[in-house]
TORKOL-4160 file (C-alpha; in steps of 0.2 Angstrom, whole numbers, padded with zeros to 4 digits, m for minus):
316
<pt num="1" X="m0084" Y="m0054" Z="m0177"/>
<pt num="2" X="m0081" Y="m0043" Z="m0162"/>
<pt num="3" X="m0091" Y="m0045" Z="m0146"/>
<pt num="4" X="m0094" Y="m0026" Z="m0144"/>
<pt num="5" X="m0112" Y="m0027" Z="m0137"/>
<pt num="6" X="m0107" Y="m0040" Z="m0124"/>
<pt num="7" X="m0092" Y="m0030" Z="m0118"/>
<pt num="8" X="m0102" Y="m0013" Z="m0118"/>
<pt num="9" X="m0115" Y="m0021" Z="m0107"/>
<pt num="10" X="m0103" Y="m0030" Z="m0096"/>
<pt num="11" X="m0093" Y="m0014" Z="m0094"/>
<pt num="12" X="m0108" Y="m0003" Z="m0089"/>
<pt num="13" X="m0115" Y="m0017" Z="m0077"/>
<pt num="14" X="m0098" Y="m0018" Z="m0068"/>
<pt num="15" X="m0096" Y="0001" Z="m0066"/>
<pt num="16" X="m0114" Y="0002" Z="m0059"/>
<pt num="17" X="m0115" Y="m0013" Z="m0048"/>
<pt num="18" X="m0098" Y="m0021" Z="m0046"/>
<pt num="19" X="m0098" Y="m0038" Z="m0037"/>
<pt num="20" X="m0110" Y="m0036" Z="m0023"/>
<pt num="21" X="m0104" Y="m0041" Z="m0005"/>
<pt num="22" X="m0119" Y="m0052" Z="m0002"/>
<pt num="23" X="m0116" Y="m0062" Z="m0018"/>
<pt num="24" X="m0098" Y="m0064" Z="m0013"/>
<pt num="25" X="m0102" Y="m0070" Z="0004"/>
<pt num="26" X="m0114" Y="m0084" Z="m0004"/>
<pt num="27" X="m0104" Y="m0089" Z="m0019"/>
<pt num="28" X="m0087" Y="m0080" Z="m0018"/>
<pt num="29" X="m0080" Y="m0073" Z="m0035"/>
<pt num="30" X="m0075" Y="m0082" Z="m0051"/>
<pt num="31" X="m0057" Y="m0076" Z="m0048"/>
<pt num="32" X="m0058" Y="m0084" Z="m0031"/>
<pt num="33" X="m0063" Y="m0100" Z="m0039"/>
<pt num="34" X="m0048" Y="m0099" Z="m0051"/>
<pt num="35" X="m0037" Y="m0095" Z="m0037"/>
<pt num="36" X="m0043" Y="m0111" Z="m0027"/>
<pt num="37" X="m0039" Y="m0122" Z="m0042"/>
<pt num="38" X="m0022" Y="m0114" Z="m0044"/>
<pt num="39" X="m0018" Y="m0117" Z="m0025"/>
<pt num="40" X="m0024" Y="m0135" Z="m0027"/>
<pt num="41" X="m0013" Y="m0139" Z="m0041"/>
<pt num="42" X="0002" Y="m0129" Z="m0035"/>
<pt num="43" X="0002" Y="m0138" Z="m0018"/>
<pt num="44" X="0002" Y="m0155" Z="m0027"/>
<pt num="45" X="0014" Y="m0152" Z="m0041"/>
<pt num="46" X="0027" Y="m0139" Z="m0035"/>
<pt num="47" X="0038" Y="m0150" Z="m0025"/>
<pt num="48" X="0055" Y="m0144" Z="m0018"/>
<pt num="49" X="0062" Y="m0161" Z="m0022"/>
<pt num="50" X="0059" Y="m0159" Z="m0041"/>
<pt num="51" X="0072" Y="m0152" Z="m0052"/>
<pt num="52" X="0070" Y="m0135" Z="m0060"/>
<pt num="53" X="0066" Y="m0143" Z="m0077"/>
<pt num="54" X="0053" Y="m0154" Z="m0069"/>
<pt num="55" X="0045" Y="m0139" Z="m0059"/>
<pt num="56" X="0045" Y="m0129" Z="m0075"/>
<pt num="57" X="0035" Y="m0142" Z="m0084"/>
<pt num="58" X="0023" Y="m0145" Z="m0070"/>
<pt num="59" X="0020" Y="m0126" Z="m0070"/>
<pt num="60" X="0016" Y="m0127" Z="m0088"/>
<pt num="61" X="0004" Y="m0141" Z="m0085"/>
<pt num="62" X="m0004" Y="m0131" Z="m0071"/>
<pt num="63" X="m0006" Y="m0116" Z="m0082"/>
<pt num="64" X="m0013" Y="m0126" Z="m0096"/>
<pt num="65" X="m0026" Y="m0134" Z="m0085"/>
<pt num="66" X="m0031" Y="m0118" Z="m0076"/>
<pt num="67" X="m0033" Y="m0109" Z="m0092"/>
<pt num="68" X="m0042" Y="m0124" Z="m0101"/>
<pt num="69" X="m0055" Y="m0126" Z="m0087"/>
<pt num="70" X="m0058" Y="m0107" Z="m0087"/>
<pt num="71" X="m0061" Y="m0106" Z="m0106"/>
<pt num="72" X="m0071" Y="m0122" Z="m0107"/>
<pt num="73" X="m0083" Y="m0117" Z="m0093"/>
<pt num="74" X="m0085" Y="m0099" Z="m0101"/>
<pt num="75" X="m0088" Y="m0107" Z="m0118"/>
<pt num="76" X="m0101" Y="m0119" Z="m0110"/>
<pt num="77" X="m0110" Y="m0104" Z="m0102"/>
<pt num="78" X="m0110" Y="m0095" Z="m0119"/>
<pt num="79" X="m0117" Y="m0110" Z="m0129"/>
<pt num="80" X="m0130" Y="m0115" Z="m0116"/>
<pt num="81" X="m0138" Y="m0098" Z="m0113"/>
<pt num="82" X="m0152" Y="m0094" Z="m0125"/>
<pt num="83" X="m0150" Y="m0082" Z="m0139"/>
<pt num="84" X="m0162" Y="m0069" Z="m0132"/>
<pt num="85" X="m0162" Y="m0054" Z="m0120"/>
<pt num="86" X="m0161" Y="m0064" Z="m0104"/>
<pt num="87" X="m0147" Y="m0074" Z="m0111"/>
<pt num="88" X="m0137" Y="m0059" Z="m0116"/>
<pt num="89" X="m0140" Y="m0051" Z="m0098"/>
<pt num="90" X="m0134" Y="m0067" Z="m0089"/>
<pt num="91" X="m0118" Y="m0068" Z="m0100"/>
<pt num="92" X="m0115" Y="m0050" Z="m0098"/>
<pt num="93" X="m0116" Y="m0052" Z="m0079"/>
<pt num="94" X="m0104" Y="m0066" Z="m0079"/>
<pt num="95" X="m0092" Y="m0056" Z="m0090"/>
<pt num="96" X="m0094" Y="m0041" Z="m0079"/>
<pt num="97" X="m0087" Y="m0051" Z="m0064"/>
<pt num="98" X="m0071" Y="m0052" Z="m0073"/>
<pt num="99" X="m0069" Y="m0033" Z="m0074"/>
<pt num="100" X="m0062" Y="m0023" Z="m0060"/>
<pt num="101" X="m0065" Y="m0004" Z="m0063"/>
<pt num="102" X="m0077" Y="m0001" Z="m0048"/>
<pt num="103" X="m0067" Y="m0011" Z="m0035"/>
<pt num="104" X="m0050" Y="m0003" Z="m0041"/>
<pt num="105" X="m0057" Y="0014" Z="m0038"/>
<pt num="106" X="m0064" Y="0009" Z="m0021"/>
<pt num="107" X="m0047" Y="0002" Z="m0015"/>
<pt num="108" X="m0036" Y="0016" Z="m0022"/>
<pt num="109" X="m0049" Y="0029" Z="m0015"/>
<pt num="110" X="m0048" Y="0020" Z="0002"/>
<pt num="111" X="m0029" Y="0024" Z="0002"/>
<pt num="112" X="m0032" Y="0042" Z="m0004"/>
<pt num="113" X="m0045" Y="0047" Z="0009"/>
<pt num="114" X="m0034" Y="0044" Z="0025"/>
<pt num="115" X="m0018" Y="0050" Z="0016"/>
<pt num="116" X="m0026" Y="0067" Z="0012"/>
<pt num="117" X="m0032" Y="0068" Z="0031"/>
<pt num="118" X="m0014" Y="0065" Z="0036"/>
<pt num="119" X="m0018" Y="0048" Z="0044"/>
<pt num="120" X="m0002" Y="0039" Z="0037"/>
<pt num="121" X="m0005" Y="0023" Z="0047"/>
<pt num="122" X="m0022" Y="0020" Z="0040"/>
<pt num="123" X="m0016" Y="0024" Z="0023"/>
<pt num="124" X="m0002" Y="0012" Z="0024"/>
<pt num="125" X="m0015" Y="m0002" Z="0029"/>
<pt num="126" X="m0026" Y="0002" Z="0015"/>
<pt num="127" X="m0011" Y="0002" Z="0003"/>
<pt num="128" X="m0005" Y="m0015" Z="0009"/>
<pt num="129" X="m0021" Y="m0022" Z="0001"/>
<pt num="130" X="m0016" Y="m0017" Z="m0017"/>
<pt num="131" X="0003" Y="m0018" Z="m0017"/>
<pt num="132" X="0015" Y="m0031" Z="m0014"/>
<pt num="133" X="0029" Y="m0021" Z="m0006"/>
<pt num="134" X="0031" Y="m0017" Z="0013"/>
<pt num="135" X="0021" Y="m0002" Z="0017"/>
<pt num="136" X="0025" Y="0000" Z="0036"/>
<pt num="137" X="0039" Y="0013" Z="0034"/>
<pt num="138" X="0032" Y="0023" Z="0019"/>
<pt num="139" X="0030" Y="0042" Z="0020"/>
<pt num="140" X="0017" Y="0052" Z="0012"/>
<pt num="141" X="0026" Y="0053" Z="m0005"/>
<pt num="142" X="0030" Y="0035" Z="m0006"/>
<pt num="143" X="0012" Y="0030" Z="m0001"/>
<pt num="144" X="0005" Y="0042" Z="m0015"/>
<pt num="145" X="0017" Y="0035" Z="m0028"/>
<pt num="146" X="0013" Y="0017" Z="m0024"/>
<pt num="147" X="m0006" Y="0020" Z="m0025"/>
<pt num="148" X="m0005" Y="0029" Z="m0041"/>
<pt num="149" X="0007" Y="0015" Z="m0049"/>
<pt num="150" X="m0006" Y="0002" Z="m0043"/>
<pt num="151" X="m0020" Y="0012" Z="m0051"/>
<pt num="152" X="m0011" Y="0014" Z="m0067"/>
<pt num="153" X="m0005" Y="m0004" Z="m0069"/>
<pt num="154" X="m0021" Y="m0012" Z="m0063"/>
<pt num="155" X="m0032" Y="m0001" Z="m0074"/>
<pt num="156" X="m0022" Y="m0011" Z="m0088"/>
<pt num="157" X="m0023" Y="m0028" Z="m0080"/>
<pt num="158" X="m0040" Y="m0027" Z="m0073"/>
<pt num="159" X="m0050" Y="m0017" Z="m0086"/>
<pt num="160" X="m0042" Y="m0014" Z="m0103"/>
<pt num="161" X="m0034" Y="m0031" Z="m0105"/>
<pt num="162" X="m0050" Y="m0041" Z="m0101"/>
<pt num="163" X="m0060" Y="m0029" Z="m0112"/>
<pt num="164" X="m0048" Y="m0032" Z="m0126"/>
<pt num="165" X="m0048" Y="m0051" Z="m0125"/>
<pt num="166" X="m0067" Y="m0050" Z="m0122"/>
<pt num="167" X="m0069" Y="m0040" Z="m0138"/>
<pt num="168" X="m0059" Y="m0052" Z="m0148"/>
<pt num="169" X="m0065" Y="m0069" Z="m0141"/>
<pt num="170" X="m0081" Y="m0065" Z="m0131"/>
<pt num="171" X="m0083" Y="m0073" Z="m0113"/>
<pt num="172" X="m0070" Y="m0087" Z="m0116"/>
<pt num="173" X="m0058" Y="m0074" Z="m0121"/>
<pt num="174" X="m0060" Y="m0063" Z="m0105"/>
<pt num="175" X="m0061" Y="m0079" Z="m0094"/>
<pt num="176" X="m0044" Y="m0086" Z="m0102"/>
<pt num="177" X="m0036" Y="m0069" Z="m0099"/>
<pt num="178" X="m0041" Y="m0068" Z="m0081"/>
<pt num="179" X="m0035" Y="m0086" Z="m0078"/>
<pt num="180" X="m0018" Y="m0081" Z="m0085"/>
<pt num="181" X="m0018" Y="m0065" Z="m0075"/>
<pt num="182" X="m0022" Y="m0074" Z="m0059"/>
<pt num="183" X="m0009" Y="m0087" Z="m0062"/>
<pt num="184" X="0004" Y="m0073" Z="m0064"/>
<pt num="185" X="m0002" Y="m0065" Z="m0048"/>
<pt num="186" X="m0001" Y="m0081" Z="m0038"/>
<pt num="187" X="0014" Y="m0091" Z="m0045"/>
<pt num="188" X="0023" Y="m0079" Z="m0057"/>
<pt num="189" X="0035" Y="m0073" Z="m0044"/>
<pt num="190" X="0054" Y="m0073" Z="m0044"/>
<pt num="191" X="0055" Y="m0081" Z="m0027"/>
<pt num="192" X="0064" Y="m0098" Z="m0025"/>
<pt num="193" X="0047" Y="m0107" Z="m0024"/>
<pt num="194" X="0040" Y="m0100" Z="m0040"/>
<pt num="195" X="0055" Y="m0096" Z="m0050"/>
<pt num="196" X="0054" Y="m0111" Z="m0061"/>
<pt num="197" X="0036" Y="m0117" Z="m0058"/>
<pt num="198" X="0028" Y="m0100" Z="m0062"/>
<pt num="199" X="0040" Y="m0094" Z="m0076"/>
<pt num="200" X="0028" Y="m0100" Z="m0090"/>
<pt num="201" X="0013" Y="m0091" Z="m0082"/>
<pt num="202" X="0023" Y="m0075" Z="m0080"/>
<pt num="203" X="0029" Y="m0075" Z="m0098"/>
<pt num="204" X="0012" Y="m0079" Z="m0104"/>
<pt num="205" X="0005" Y="m0065" Z="m0094"/>
<pt num="206" X="0018" Y="m0053" Z="m0102"/>
<pt num="207" X="0012" Y="m0059" Z="m0120"/>
<pt num="208" X="m0007" Y="m0057" Z="m0117"/>
<pt num="209" X="m0004" Y="m0039" Z="m0110"/>
<pt num="210" X="0007" Y="m0032" Z="m0123"/>
<pt num="211" X="m0006" Y="m0024" Z="m0133"/>
<pt num="212" X="m0018" Y="m0019" Z="m0119"/>
<pt num="213" X="m0004" Y="m0011" Z="m0109"/>
<pt num="214" X="0000" Y="0001" Z="m0124"/>
<pt num="215" X="m0019" Y="0004" Z="m0127"/>
<pt num="216" X="m0021" Y="0009" Z="m0108"/>
<pt num="217" X="m0006" Y="0021" Z="m0110"/>
<pt num="218" X="m0014" Y="0029" Z="m0125"/>
<pt num="219" X="m0030" Y="0032" Z="m0116"/>
<pt num="220" X="m0022" Y="0039" Z="m0101"/>
<pt num="221" X="m0012" Y="0051" Z="m0111"/>
<pt num="222" X="m0027" Y="0057" Z="m0121"/>
<pt num="223" X="m0038" Y="0061" Z="m0106"/>
<pt num="224" X="m0023" Y="0066" Z="m0096"/>
<pt num="225" X="m0017" Y="0079" Z="m0109"/>
<pt num="226" X="0000" Y="0071" Z="m0111"/>
<pt num="227" X="m0002" Y="0064" Z="m0128"/>
<pt num="228" X="0011" Y="0077" Z="m0135"/>
<pt num="229" X="0024" Y="0068" Z="m0123"/>
<pt num="230" X="0020" Y="0051" Z="m0129"/>
<pt num="231" X="0038" Y="0048" Z="m0135"/>
<pt num="232" X="0044" Y="0051" Z="m0116"/>
<pt num="233" X="0031" Y="0038" Z="m0111"/>
<pt num="234" X="0038" Y="0026" Z="m0123"/>
<pt num="235" X="0056" Y="0029" Z="m0118"/>
<pt num="236" X="0052" Y="0027" Z="m0099"/>
<pt num="237" X="0042" Y="0011" Z="m0102"/>
<pt num="238" X="0058" Y="0003" Z="m0110"/>
<pt num="239" X="0067" Y="0006" Z="m0093"/>
<pt num="240" X="0054" Y="m0002" Z="m0082"/>
<pt num="241" X="0056" Y="m0019" Z="m0075"/>
<pt num="242" X="0040" Y="m0025" Z="m0083"/>
<pt num="243" X="0038" Y="m0025" Z="m0102"/>
<pt num="244" X="0020" Y="m0019" Z="m0099"/>
<pt num="245" X="0018" Y="m0010" Z="m0083"/>
<pt num="246" X="0029" Y="0004" Z="m0087"/>
<pt num="247" X="0017" Y="0010" Z="m0101"/>
<pt num="248" X="0002" Y="0015" Z="m0090"/>
<pt num="249" X="0013" Y="0020" Z="m0076"/>
<pt num="250" X="0023" Y="0031" Z="m0087"/>
<pt num="251" X="0008" Y="0039" Z="m0095"/>
<pt num="252" X="0001" Y="0043" Z="m0078"/>
<pt num="253" X="0017" Y="0050" Z="m0073"/>
<pt num="254" X="0017" Y="0062" Z="m0088"/>
<pt num="255" X="m0001" Y="0066" Z="m0085"/>
<pt num="256" X="0002" Y="0071" Z="m0067"/>
<pt num="257" X="0020" Y="0078" Z="m0070"/>
<pt num="258" X="0026" Y="0067" Z="m0056"/>
<pt num="259" X="0040" Y="0054" Z="m0055"/>
<pt num="260" X="0034" Y="0036" Z="m0052"/>
<pt num="261" X="0043" Y="0019" Z="m0049"/>
<pt num="262" X="0061" Y="0021" Z="m0043"/>
<pt num="263" X="0069" Y="0012" Z="m0028"/>
<pt num="264" X="0058" Y="0002" Z="m0017"/>
<pt num="265" X="0058" Y="m0012" Z="m0004"/>
<pt num="266" X="0052" Y="m0030" Z="m0008"/>
<pt num="267" X="0054" Y="m0044" Z="0005"/>
<pt num="268" X="0066" Y="m0033" Z="0015"/>
<pt num="269" X="0077" Y="m0031" Z="0000"/>
<pt num="270" X="0080" Y="m0014" Z="m0009"/>
<pt num="271" X="0075" Y="m0015" Z="m0028"/>
<pt num="272" X="0084" Y="m0001" Z="m0037"/>
<pt num="273" X="0072" Y="0003" Z="m0050"/>
<pt num="274" X="0074" Y="0018" Z="m0062"/>
<pt num="275" X="0062" Y="0033" Z="m0061"/>
<pt num="276" X="0048" Y="0036" Z="m0074"/>
<pt num="277" X="0047" Y="0054" Z="m0078"/>
<pt num="278" X="0063" Y="0058" Z="m0067"/>
<pt num="279" X="0061" Y="0076" Z="m0069"/>
<pt num="280" X="0044" Y="0077" Z="m0062"/>
<pt num="281" X="0040" Y="0081" Z="m0044"/>
<pt num="282" X="0038" Y="0069" Z="m0030"/>
<pt num="283" X="0020" Y="0063" Z="m0028"/>
<pt num="284" X="0009" Y="0070" Z="m0014"/>
<pt num="285" X="m0008" Y="0066" Z="m0007"/>
<pt num="286" X="m0018" Y="0076" Z="m0018"/>
<pt num="287" X="m0010" Y="0068" Z="m0033"/>
<pt num="288" X="m0019" Y="0052" Z="m0029"/>
<pt num="289" X="m0036" Y="0061" Z="m0031"/>
<pt num="290" X="m0029" Y="0069" Z="m0047"/>
<pt num="291" X="m0025" Y="0051" Z="m0054"/>
<pt num="292" X="m0042" Y="0045" Z="m0049"/>
<pt num="293" X="m0050" Y="0059" Z="m0059"/>
<pt num="294" X="m0039" Y="0054" Z="m0074"/>
<pt num="295" X="m0044" Y="0036" Z="m0071"/>
<pt num="296" X="m0063" Y="0040" Z="m0072"/>
<pt num="297" X="m0060" Y="0050" Z="m0087"/>
<pt num="298" X="m0052" Y="0035" Z="m0096"/>
<pt num="299" X="m0067" Y="0024" Z="m0091"/>
<pt num="300" X="m0078" Y="0037" Z="m0098"/>
<pt num="301" X="m0068" Y="0038" Z="m0115"/>
<pt num="302" X="m0068" Y="0019" Z="m0115"/>
<pt num="303" X="m0087" Y="0019" Z="m0113"/>
<pt num="304" X="m0089" Y="0031" Z="m0127"/>
<pt num="305" X="m0078" Y="0021" Z="m0139"/>
<pt num="306" X="m0088" Y="0005" Z="m0135"/>
<pt num="307" X="m0104" Y="0014" Z="m0138"/>
<pt num="308" X="m0098" Y="0021" Z="m0155"/>
<pt num="309" X="m0092" Y="0004" Z="m0160"/>
<pt num="310" X="m0109" Y="m0003" Z="m0156"/>
<pt num="311" X="m0117" Y="0011" Z="m0167"/>
<pt num="312" X="m0104" Y="0008" Z="m0181"/>
<pt num="313" X="m0107" Y="m0011" Z="m0181"/>
<pt num="314" X="m0126" Y="m0008" Z="m0183"/>
<pt num="315" X="m0123" Y="0001" Z="m0199"/>
<pt num="316" X="m0112" Y="m0013" Z="m0206"/>
């Protein structure tokens, strides 16, 4: 049985309300709680004196514990809540906290506004909150590209993937996914400290995002009018450093007819990444606004599909 009604309600609540700042100041956010658990375990288990094999196994233990705790807590919430209107609302509110459509728009738009005004310094600061690369020396085109790439990739990781797992497994599914995704963002790096310890988390994140990343690319291609060029999206995605991020990024590049990805700087080192849609033009400030419009259309299409699914299930 699919949890369509729960995900539709959670999706609408998150778009309408997000996670209020006052609530965050009082109880923080579920992802913050998961992050605190990851930090606690990592500091105690990821010791430089351990061998690579030992650090890998400790990383597996950390991942299993974090995912297990998240799923069990979510399962307990689902079981304890009464099977009535109030119980559904509370469960939907909890599930909505694990979606990020509203906050993603807010953060990318915070980069778009100063960028269009020509205030590159403010745009760089805003961009630094959503990307991992050094933003200090980026020009207008590089800032625009980075913002659009972040929008496309995080639309998959922050919205479509949790929705996918929530539809299949309910609140425990969306909680388990967010735990995996948070593990990857915190310890799934290729740095010396996390190369072994976070390898399991990084691979697991790749696996759970395989289907959602391709769904997100399809949705972006449909609303962006680039469905006819989907073969190009598939080809570009295969060149990307990530098995999943290239799909939504490639779809956005085709929809906007710009080039994305390409060489960039991480930790003072140049990463020579291939271009997505290499024949496209270089991104400009207005392209970020265009990308946000495509993003909003993809959310609208998602809402319609969820609503149709609820209506269809009512007739079964």
